[in-house]
C-alpha positions in Angstrom: 0.0 0.0 0.0 1.3 3.5 -0.8 2.3 6.0 1.8 -0.3 8.4 3.2 -0.6 11.6 1.3 -1.1 13.4 4.6 2.0 15.3 5.9 1.9 16.5 9.5 3.5 19.9 10.2 4.2 18.7 13.8 6.8 16.3 15.1 5.2 13.6 17.3 8.5 12.9 19.0 9.4 16.4 20.0 8.9 17.7 23.6 6.9 20.8 24.2 3.7 22.3 22.6 3.2 22.3 18.8 0.2 23.7 17.0 0.1 22.7 13.4 -1.8 20.9 10.7 -2.4 17.6 8.9 -1.7 18.7 5.4 -3.7 16.8 2.8 -3.4 17.8 -0.8 -6.8 18.7 -2.2 -7.2 20.1 -5.7 -10.5 21.9 -6.3 -12.0 24.6 -8.4 -10.9 27.5 -6.3 -7.5 26.1 -5.3 -5.9 23.9 -8.0 -2.8 23.0 -6.0 -4.4 23.5 -2.6 -4.5 21.4 0.6 -7.0 20.5 3.3 -5.4 21.7 6.5 -6.7 19.9 9.6 -5.7 21.6 12.8 -3.7 19.4 15.3 -1.9 20.0 18.6 0.8 17.8 20.1 1.8 18.3 23.8 4.7 16.1 24.9 6.9 15.8 28.0 9.3 12.8 28.1 8.3 9.2 28.2 4.8 8.1 29.1 1.5 7.1 27.7 -0.1 8.7 24.6 -3.7 9.9 24.5 -5.3 10.7 21.1 -8.3 13.0 21.6 -10.7 13.8 18.8 -13.8 15.8 18.1 -16.1 16.5 15.2 -15.7 13.0 13.7 -19.2 14.2 12.5 -19.1 17.8 11.6 -22.3 18.9 13.4 -21.3 17.8 16.9 -19.7 20.5 18.9 -18.8 19.4 22.5 -15.5 17.8 21.3 -14.3 20.9 19.4 -15.2 23.2 22.3 -13.4 21.1 24.9 -10.4 20.2 22.8 -9.8 23.7 21.4 -9.6 24.9 25.0 -7.3 22.0 26.0 -5.0 22.8 23.0 -4.7 26.4 24.2 -4.2 25.6 27.9 -2.3 22.3 28.3 1.1 22.9 29.8 3.7 20.3 28.9 5.3 20.7 32.3 2.0 19.4 33.8 2.0 16.1 31.9 4.0 12.9 31.6 3.8 11.4 28.1 2.0 12.8 25.1 -1.4 14.2 24.2 -2.4 14.4 20.5 -5.4 16.7 20.0 -7.4 16.8 16.8 -10.4 19.0 17.7 -12.1 18.8 14.3 -11.3 15.4 12.8 -13.7 15.7 9.8 -12.6 19.3 9.1 -14.6 19.8 5.8 -17.8 18.6 7.5 -17.1 20.8 10.6 -16.7 23.9 8.4 -19.9 23.1 6.6 -21.8 22.2 9.9 -22.8 18.9 8.4 -22.6 15.3 9.6 -20.8 14.1 6.4 -18.1 15.7 4.2 -19.3 18.2 1.6 -16.2 17.3 -0.4 -17.2 13.6 -1.1 -20.2 12.9 1.0 -18.1 10.7 3.2 -19.1 9.7 6.7 -15.7 9.6 8.4 -17.0 7.3 11.2 -18.0 4.7 8.5 -14.8 5.1 6.4 -12.3 3.0 8.3 -9.7 1.6 7.5 -9.7 4.1 4.7 -7.4 4.2 1.8 -4.4 6.5 0.8 -5.8 6.3 -2.8 -9.4 6.9 -2.0 -11.6 10.0 -1.5 -10.7 12.8 0.9 -12.6 11.1 3.7 -10.9 7.8 3.1 -7.5 9.4 3.1 -8.2 11.0 6.5 -9.4 7.6 7.9 -6.3 6.0 6.5 -4.0 8.5 8.3 -5.7 7.8 11.6 -5.7 4.0 10.9 -2.0 3.7 10.1 -0.4 6.6 11.9 -2.4 8.1 14.9 -4.1 5.0 16.2 -0.8 3.0 16.4 0.7 5.9 18.5 -2.1 5.8 21.1 -2.5 4.0 24.4 -5.9 5.6 25.0 -8.3 7.2 22.5 -11.3 9.5 23.5 -13.6 10.4 20.6 -16.2 13.0 21.6 -19.6 12.6 19.9 -23.1 14.1 20.4 -26.3 13.7 18.5 -25.7 16.4 15.9 -28.6 18.0 14.1 -30.8 14.9 14.0 -30.5 13.2 17.4 -30.6 14.0 21.1 -29.2 11.9 23.9 -28.8 11.9 27.7 -25.1 12.7 28.2 -23.2 9.4 28.4 -19.7 8.0 27.9 -19.6 4.6 26.2 -17.5 1.5 25.9 -18.3 -1.7 23.9 -18.4 -5.4 24.7 -15.2 -6.9 23.3 -13.9 -10.4 22.8 -10.7 -9.5 24.7 -12.0 -9.0 28.2 -8.8 -7.4 29.5 -9.1 -4.8 26.8 -12.8 -4.4 27.6 -11.9 -3.9 31.2 -9.5 -1.1 30.3 -12.1 0.6 28.2 -14.8 0.3 30.9 -12.3 1.8 33.5 -11.7 4.7 31.2 -15.4 5.1 30.6 -16.0 5.3 34.4 -13.1 7.7 34.8 -14.7 10.0 32.1 -17.6 10.1 34.6 -20.4 11.4 32.4 -23.8 11.6 34.1 -24.6 8.3 32.4 -22.2 5.4 31.4 -23.3 2.9 28.7 -22.2 -0.4 27.3 -23.2 0.8 23.8 -24.8 -1.4 21.2 -24.0 0.1 17.8 -26.7 -0.2 15.0 -23.8 -0.7 12.5 -20.2 -0.9 13.7 -18.6 -1.6 10.3 -16.1 1.0 9.2 -16.2 2.9 12.6 -13.2 4.6 14.2 -14.2 2.8 17.3 -13.9 -0.6 15.7 -10.5 0.3 14.0 -9.1 1.4 17.3 -10.4 -1.6 19.2 -9.1 -4.0 16.5 -5.6 -2.6 17.2 -6.0 -3.4 20.9 -6.4 0.2 22.1 -8.3 1.6 25.1 -11.1 3.4 23.3 -14.1 5.3 24.7 -16.7 7.5 23.0 -19.5 9.7 24.1 -22.9 11.0 23.2 -23.3 14.3 25.1 -26.5 15.9 23.8 -27.6 16.9 20.3 -29.7 19.2 18.3 -26.7 20.6 16.3 -25.5 22.8 19.2 -23.7 22.7 22.5 -24.9 23.7 26.0 -23.0 24.9 29.0 -23.7 21.6 30.7 -22.5 19.4 27.9 -19.4 21.4 27.3 -18.5 21.2 31.0 -19.1 17.4 30.9 -16.7 17.1 27.9 -14.0 19.2 29.6 -14.1 17.4 32.9 -14.3 14.0 31.2 -11.2 14.6 29.1 -9.2 15.8 32.2 -10.4 12.8 34.1 -9.2 10.3 31.5 -5.8 12.0 31.3 -5.5 11.7 35.1 -6.7 8.1 35.0 -3.9 7.3 32.5 -1.3 9.1 34.6 -0.7 11.6 31.9 -1.9 14.4 34.2 -1.2 14.4 37.9 -4.0 14.1 40.4 -7.2 12.0 40.9 -10.2 12.1 38.5 -13.1 14.3 39.7 -15.7 11.7 40.2 -19.4 12.3 40.9 -22.5 10.0 40.6 -23.0 8.3 37.2 -25.9 6.0 36.2 -24.8 2.8 34.4 -26.9 1.8 31.4 -27.0 -1.4 29.4 -28.2 -2.0 25.8 -28.9 -5.8 25.6 -30.3 -6.0 22.0 -32.0 -4.5 19.0 -35.2 -3.9 20.9 -33.5 -0.9 22.4 -34.2 1.0 19.1 -37.4 2.1 17.5 -37.2 3.1 13.8 -39.8 5.0 11.8 -41.8 3.4 9.1 -43.6 6.6 8.2 -42.8 10.2 7.3 -44.4 13.3 8.7 -44.4 15.6 11.7 -42.6 14.2 14.7 -44.1 14.5 18.2 -42.0 13.2 21.1 -44.1 11.9 23.9 -41.5 11.4 26.6 -38.6 13.5 27.9 -35.1 12.2 27.9 -34.2 10.1 31.0 -37.9 9.4 31.6 -38.7 5.8 32.8 -40.2 3.7 30.1 -42.2 0.5 30.2 -42.6 -1.9 27.3 -45.6 -0.6 25.3 -45.4 3.0 26.5 -46.0 5.6 23.8 -42.7 7.2 22.9 -43.7 9.3 19.8 -46.4 10.1 17.4 -46.1 10.9 13.7 -48.7 13.3 12.1 -49.7 13.1 8.5 -48.7 16.4 6.9 -50.3 15.7 3.5 -53.9 16.3 4.7 -55.9 17.0 7.8 -58.3 14.6 9.5 -56.1 11.5 9.4 -55.1 9.6 12.5 -51.6 9.9 14.0 -49.2 6.9 13.9 -48.1 5.8 17.3 -44.7 4.3 18.2 -44.2 2.4 21.4 -41.2 1.1 23.4 -40.2 -2.5 22.9 -38.7 -2.9 26.4 -38.5 -1.4 29.9 -35.8 1.1 30.7 -35.2 4.8 30.4 -35.4 7.0 27.3 -31.8 7.5 26.5 -32.0 9.0 22.9 -34.6 10.3 20.5 -35.1 11.9 17.1 -34.6 15.7 17.2 -36.0 17.7 14.2 -39.6 18.4 13.8 -39.9 16.4 10.6 -39.1 12.7 10.3 -38.8 10.3 7.4 -39.2 6.6 6.8 -36.1 4.8 8.2 -35.2 7.6 10.6 -34.3 6.8 14.2 -37.2 7.5 16.7 -35.9 6.5 20.1 -33.4 4.5 22.1 -34.2 2.8 25.4 -31.5 1.7 27.8 -31.7 -0.4 31.0 -30.4 1.1 34.3 -28.0 -1.2 36.0 -27.4 -1.2 39.7 
């Protein structure tokens, strides 16, 4: 396989603070010999673990960029032991366009792994993470939220893995992040995900869902900032103990957690996030917008638990996500 076309303007082995770019050649109408410049910060102080911290894997999710841009400005190399690699806006074209997927090639970065150095822009970004940044990492934190189309209770997440020692490391990091909720997350489709690529390389990996609606709140920004600091302390990159408060553990045992729409129309949520749910409870209605006088379509929970996620915009289409129920665990 050919070398990556991405050239970093930072030196991953140099001590101190470096603010630079991942330079990816990108010829387009308004810049024939131009490049896509993805901001990156490397903070290093001697030997020690490496944390890779990423945000805006999807470009309309903002807690990661807010927290990581602040960390890139403020992290003092004298305060750490090891290395922190910060990419606040991983899918930079999507972030600039405020879209989930890239406006350059339509690529969903979190479904593009392992990528290709000879593929589209999104595949080239994935390939650089796959073959360069993931191998450097001991722990990876990828900050997500619901973007413009979803809304979640704020949770940190790990996955069930075949390697139980690796799973234990991921779960410990998830608990250290200490979001209000912690979830063993069942992915609807894990093929091509950054999560899967990192876990397949044996890395300690956690992600989050910290809100949604295509914006950021003071609460969710604070959760992201505290969580990242906690993980760095948990890994002994930063000194001190993680700041731990109460978290509620959630489980997702199967596909009945999810309700998917079979209709299009006007979406009416019937429960607030974090509400208790019993199997058969009404979670949403869909109103016909083609004519008046027709009955609404009702969607009901398939299991007991709490409402952990839901559709966000006012309109909904066939195949759209309606809700996610998760089970509180003692």
